[in-house]
C-alpha positions as CSV (number, residue, x, y, z in Angstrom):
1,M,30.5,-18.4,-52.9
2,S,33.8,-19.7,-51.5
3,R,35.7,-18.5,-48.7
4,R,37.5,-16.4,-51.0
5,D,35.4,-14.7,-52.5
6,A,34.0,-14.1,-49.7
7,E,37.3,-12.7,-48.5
8,R,37.6,-10.8,-51.6
9,L,34.0,-9.2,-50.8
10,A,35.0,-8.7,-47.1
11,Q,38.3,-6.5,-48.3
12,R,35.5,-4.3,-50.9
13,G,35.0,-0.3,-49.0
14,W,31.7,-0.6,-47.1
15,F,29.6,1.7,-47.1
16,G,26.2,1.6,-44.8
17,V,23.1,1.3,-46.8
18,G,20.9,-1.2,-48.2
19,L,19.8,-1.0,-52.1
20,D,16.8,-1.9,-53.5
21,C,17.2,-3.3,-57.2
22,G,15.3,-5.8,-58.2
23,E,18.0,-8.3,-60.4
24,C,21.3,-6.8,-58.5
25,G,24.0,-7.3,-56.3
26,L,27.7,-7.9,-55.9
27,A,29.7,-10.8,-58.3
28,I,33.4,-12.2,-58.5
29,Q,34.0,-11.3,-62.6
30,D,38.0,-12.4,-64.0
31,S,38.4,-12.0,-59.9
32,L,37.5,-8.3,-59.6
33,I,34.0,-7.2,-58.0
34,V,32.0,-6.4,-59.5
35,W,28.2,-4.9,-58.9
36,R,25.3,-5.7,-61.9
37,T,22.7,-3.5,-61.7
38,R,20.0,-3.4,-64.9
39,E,17.9,0.2,-62.8
40,Y,19.0,2.7,-61.0
41,P,19.1,1.4,-57.7
42,V,17.1,2.8,-54.6
43,I,18.8,2.6,-50.8
44,Y,15.9,1.9,-48.7
45,S,18.3,1.8,-45.5
46,V,20.9,3.3,-44.5
47,D,23.2,2.0,-41.1
48,P,23.2,4.8,-38.2
49,E,26.8,6.6,-38.4
50,G,27.4,5.2,-41.7
51,P,29.4,6.6,-44.5
52,A,26.2,7.1,-46.4
53,M,24.4,8.4,-43.8
54,Q,27.4,10.8,-42.8
55,A,27.0,12.5,-46.6
56,G,23.4,12.4,-46.1
57,L,22.7,10.0,-48.1
58,Q,18.6,9.3,-47.0
59,R,16.3,6.3,-47.7
60,G,14.2,6.1,-50.9
61,D,17.5,8.5,-52.8
62,R,18.0,7.0,-56.0
63,L,21.4,6.4,-57.3
64,F,22.7,7.7,-61.1
65,K,26.5,7.4,-61.0
66,I,28.9,7.0,-59.3
67,D,32.4,9.5,-60.1
68,G,30.3,10.5,-62.6
69,L,30.0,7.1,-64.3
70,S,26.8,5.6,-65.0
71,L,25.8,3.0,-62.7
72,V,24.3,0.7,-65.2
73,T,27.2,0.8,-67.4
74,P,30.3,-1.5,-66.8
75,E,32.8,1.0,-66.0
76,G,30.2,2.1,-63.2
77,Q,29.2,-1.8,-62.1
78,K,33.4,-1.7,-61.9
79,H,34.1,1.0,-60.6
80,F,31.6,0.3,-57.4
81,G,32.4,-2.8,-57.4
82,G,36.5,-1.9,-56.9
83,V,35.4,0.8,-53.5
84,K,37.9,0.0,-51.7
85,P,38.1,1.2,-47.4
86,G,39.6,5.0,-46.8
87,Q,38.1,5.3,-50.9
88,T,36.2,8.7,-51.4
89,V,34.4,9.1,-54.1
90,R,30.9,11.1,-55.3
91,W,28.2,10.2,-55.7
92,T,25.0,11.6,-58.3
93,Y,21.6,10.9,-57.0
94,V,17.9,12.0,-57.5
95,R,15.6,12.8,-54.3
96,D,12.5,15.0,-54.8
97,G,12.7,14.6,-58.2
98,Q,16.1,17.0,-58.1
99,Q,19.4,15.9,-59.5
100,R,22.3,16.4,-55.7
101,V,25.6,14.5,-55.3
102,A,27.0,13.9,-51.8
103,R,31.1,12.6,-51.2
104,S,31.1,9.5,-48.6
105,T,34.1,7.9,-47.8
106,A,34.1,4.0,-47.6
107,R,35.3,2.4,-44.3
108,R,36.1,-1.8,-43.9
109,R,32.8,-3.6,-42.9
110,P,32.4,-3.6,-39.4
111,D,30.1,-7.1,-39.2
112,A,32.6,-10.5,-38.2
113,L,32.7,-10.7,-42.3
114,G,35.4,-7.8,-42.1
115,R,37.0,-9.6,-39.0
116,Y,37.6,-12.3,-40.8
117,A,38.5,-10.7,-43.8
118,T,41.5,-8.5,-41.2
119,S,42.5,-11.2,-40.1
120,V,44.1,-12.6,-43.1
121,A,44.9,-9.6,-44.6
122,R,47.6,-9.3,-41.4
123,L,48.8,-12.0,-42.1
124,R,49.3,-12.5,-45.4
125,E,50.8,-8.7,-44.7
126,D,53.4,-11.0,-42.4
127,L,53.9,-13.9,-45.0
128,D,55.2,-11.2,-47.8
129,R,57.6,-8.8,-45.0
130,R,59.4,-12.4,-44.1
131,R,59.7,-13.8,-48.1
132,A,61.4,-9.8,-47.9
133,E,63.2,-11.0,-46.0
134,L,64.1,-14.7,-47.0
135,E,65.2,-12.7,-50.8
136,T,67.4,-10.3,-48.7
137,S,68.9,-12.3,-46.5
138,S,72.7,-12.4,-45.6
139,K,75.1,-14.6,-43.9
140,S,74.2,-13.1,-40.0
141,F,70.9,-14.0,-41.1
142,D,69.4,-16.8,-39.9
143,S,67.7,-18.3,-42.7
144,E,66.4,-21.1,-41.4
145,R,65.1,-19.3,-38.1
146,A,63.0,-16.7,-40.7
147,M,61.4,-20.2,-42.8
148,R,60.4,-21.8,-40.2
149,D,58.7,-18.2,-39.8
150,V,57.1,-17.9,-43.2
151,N,56.4,-21.6,-42.8
152,R,54.7,-21.6,-38.9
153,V,52.4,-18.3,-41.1
154,M,51.5,-20.3,-43.9
155,Q,50.6,-22.4,-41.5
156,Q,47.7,-20.3,-40.0
157,L,46.9,-18.8,-42.9
158,D,45.5,-21.8,-44.2
159,Q,43.7,-22.7,-41.2
160,V,41.4,-19.1,-41.1
161,M,41.1,-20.0,-44.7
162,D,39.9,-23.6,-44.3
163,D,38.4,-24.3,-40.7
164,S,35.5,-25.1,-40.0
165,R,34.2,-21.9,-38.0
166,A,34.6,-20.0,-41.2
167,P,31.3,-19.9,-41.9
168,E,30.4,-18.8,-38.8
169,A,32.6,-16.0,-38.2
170,L,30.6,-14.7,-41.5
171,S,27.1,-15.3,-40.8
172,G,27.2,-14.4,-37.1
173,D,27.0,-11.2,-37.1
174,Q,23.1,-10.1,-38.6
175,R,22.7,-6.7,-39.9
176,L,19.8,-5.4,-40.4
177,R,18.9,-4.8,-44.0
178,Y,15.0,-4.8,-44.7
179,S,12.4,-3.6,-43.0
180,G,8.7,-4.5,-44.1
181,S,5.2,-5.2,-44.3
182,V,3.8,-7.6,-47.3
183,G,-0.2,-8.0,-46.7
184,D,-0.4,-8.1,-42.7
185,A,3.2,-9.8,-42.6
186,D,5.7,-7.5,-40.9
187,V,9.0,-8.5,-42.5
188,E,12.3,-8.2,-41.4
189,V,15.9,-9.3,-43.0
190,R,18.7,-9.4,-41.7
191,G,22.0,-11.3,-42.8
192,V,25.5,-10.3,-42.8
193,A,26.2,-10.5,-46.3
194,N,24.7,-9.3,-49.9
195,V,21.0,-8.9,-49.5
196,V,19.0,-7.6,-52.0
197,V,15.7,-6.9,-51.4
198,S,12.8,-6.1,-54.4
199,R,9.1,-5.5,-54.7
200,D,7.8,-7.8,-58.0
201,P,5.3,-5.1,-58.5
202,A,2.6,-7.0,-61.1
203,T,2.6,-9.7,-57.8
204,G,2.8,-7.8,-55.3
205,E,5.8,-10.4,-53.5
206,L,8.8,-9.3,-52.0
207,I,12.0,-11.1,-53.4
208,I,14.9,-11.4,-51.3
209,T,17.7,-12.5,-53.1
210,T,20.9,-13.6,-50.6
211,S,23.9,-15.4,-51.7
212,E,22.9,-18.9,-51.5
213,A,19.0,-18.4,-52.1
214,T,16.1,-16.6,-53.5
215,V,12.9,-15.7,-51.1
216,R,9.7,-14.9,-52.4
217,V,7.3,-13.4,-49.7
218,K,4.2,-14.1,-51.2
219,P,1.1,-12.0,-49.4
220,G,-1.2,-14.7,-47.5
221,L,1.0,-17.5,-48.6
222,K,3.6,-19.0,-47.0
223,D,6.9,-18.1,-47.6
224,K,8.2,-20.3,-50.5
225,V,13.0,-20.8,-51.1
226,R,14.0,-21.3,-54.1
227,R,17.5,-22.9,-53.7
228,R,20.0,-21.4,-56.5
């Protein structure tokens, strides 16, 4: 995943849930964030004090719609992927065989990935402001000073995007994404980016999918990692 794609994902609204839906997850398509899935996702974890928990969503709930759009349709997947911080959505879900509705307001990510995106966004705003001042400059306006300020902000932005420490920031806070058992082994998955955990009913394998790897955990066998 490129840093620019990571920035887009970090600026997406956060609900504080982990979703289990087999082969699914966020993707960049035509510069847009899209949630891809072939089946309706089941909530396997809920962050304490997160938007989902405050809306009453629980582990085991199966999500079917967002704002009336099915999550297995292109329209619903684009809508889910494009949610911004501060945006309120209506979830249609099923619990214990009964259909229910909950409303939750997305937030900005609270982890290192979110802080990274916030820093970049502030620099972009500063750059846009200085450029606007240049466009409306008059004789009394110090255009040379404004240009120096613009160059300074651009250098700061480039440093944030290219700094070798950026990858560390993207993986600094390891939030709990999954906790369970495979055979006699206890399995815990942590990470800041999108992590999808599913189970193969035929083999009993636990499948952990991230942006960089797919991990298949077999009961009684060593973990196998297949790089993508």
